[in-house]
C-alpha positions, 0 to 999 in steps of 0.5 A: 591406446584404445582405453585413452581414446575411450577416457578422453571420450567419456570425459569430454561426454561428461563435460558436454554434459555438464555444459548442456545442464548450465545452458538448461537452468537459463536465466530467470524465470524458468516457470510461473510465478506467483503474486499474493495478494493479502486482500479480496479479490475485486478491492483496490490492491487486487485490481493493481496487482493484476493490471501489474501482473498483466503487464509482468507477463509480457516482460518476463514471458511467464504466466504471473498467476495472482492468489488471493491469501486472506484473512487476519486483516491481513496478517495470512497474506503478509505472512506467506509472502514473507515465508515463501522461498526467496527464489523469485517464484513467489513476490507479493504486493503489501501494503501499509498493514504491515506499519499497522498490524505489529504494533496493535499485537495481531503478529510480530511481522515486519517490514524489515522481513522483506526485500523491497521491490519498488512502491507503485501507489499511495492514495492520501487520505482526506477529511470529508464533511456534509455538504451543509456542514459549519466548518469550512476549513479543517482548522476550525473543525480541529477548533471545535474539537478542542472547544468541545472534547467527546463531543465530535464523531467521525468514521472511515475505517476500522479502529486503528485502520489506515484512515483513523491512522492518518487522522490522528497523525495529524490532529496529534501535529495541530496539538489536538488530541487524537482521543478527543472524538469518538471514533465510530467503527465502520467496516470500510469508507463506504459505510462510513461515508453513506452515514456522514451523508446521512447525518450520523457522523460529523466527518469521515477520514478516507481517500478521494477515489472512495469519496468521489461520488458523493463529492462529484453529487454534492453531498460531501466537502472535502477541507484537507487532502493529505499530501504534499500535492492537490489531487487532480481531480479536485484541486480545489482541496487544500493540502495539510501544509496549505490548511495547517501548516503541518507536513502531514502526508498519510494514506494507504500504500501499495508496494512489491516485496519478495521474501527477505534475502531474495538474490540481488539480479533477481530482485533487479529484474523486478525493480526494472520490469516494474519500473517499465511498467510504472512509467508505461502509458498503459499502467498510467491509464489505469491509474487514472481511470481507478483513481488511484494516485502514482508514486514511484520509490526504487528498492531503496526508497522503498526500505526508507519509506516503510521505516519512516512510514512505521515509526509515524504509526508507532506513535498515531496507534500510541496517541490513540492508547491502541498499541501494545 
């Protein structure tokens, strides 16, 4: 009899231990989270990541540590996100470059290697000319390029970079060969805009926030904004539809993603938390102050967006002779 009582007590203790272990696991997350940024600290992508990390900590009740993994023109950081354990404790802020790098042979990594969570930002491209430029519209600029192949000089980023690809797509849509201009690679929009203001290039393709200081100083003008809607800070600049009749909307974008095969319940938890942040007055004030264009797509919408963007970029890079 005593043996039966003892066995029952041991079984009850074991069951209690198992139950306690189950309860100890709790709900995600139970420990700090790493948010990987493929670009350097201090840039726009880093700023967006750190703002959302700060706000996520309140919701998830755990530290969200931003880690900048730079190198390889974005390959290193994007690879680190894709190859992390799909347990929710590592995710990242991926950018347009994931749809450029594989086309030019830098990596085999594509957008399909991730669990998309949400798109939060896209800064459309724009075409800028010097204040005293003879081109009053983008149609006038394109007509001049057509009539004078390889005479017009442009810049904005590296060869095959985001702004070069955005420009090539619009030129192609308007029947102008992207290879009919002389593209001067630059280390970034700031360098290209300085050259533009000094008369070293004929026009620059880059975002409105990057050009804002020179625009407000009256040293340059914008001819077209690559978006379906006019820029709130520059309402006089026509959209691509208004200026050319083409629905070509391109720019740099930033979205959250995790390694492939992230459990659905964790992906949903992240998506819900990020949407709450995106809707908040605090985040909107931050984005407006930095001049970032806000756009939100949920996980399904972000996946479709990346697929279409990848195809567009491939066509543009092929027109430039840069796709491998």
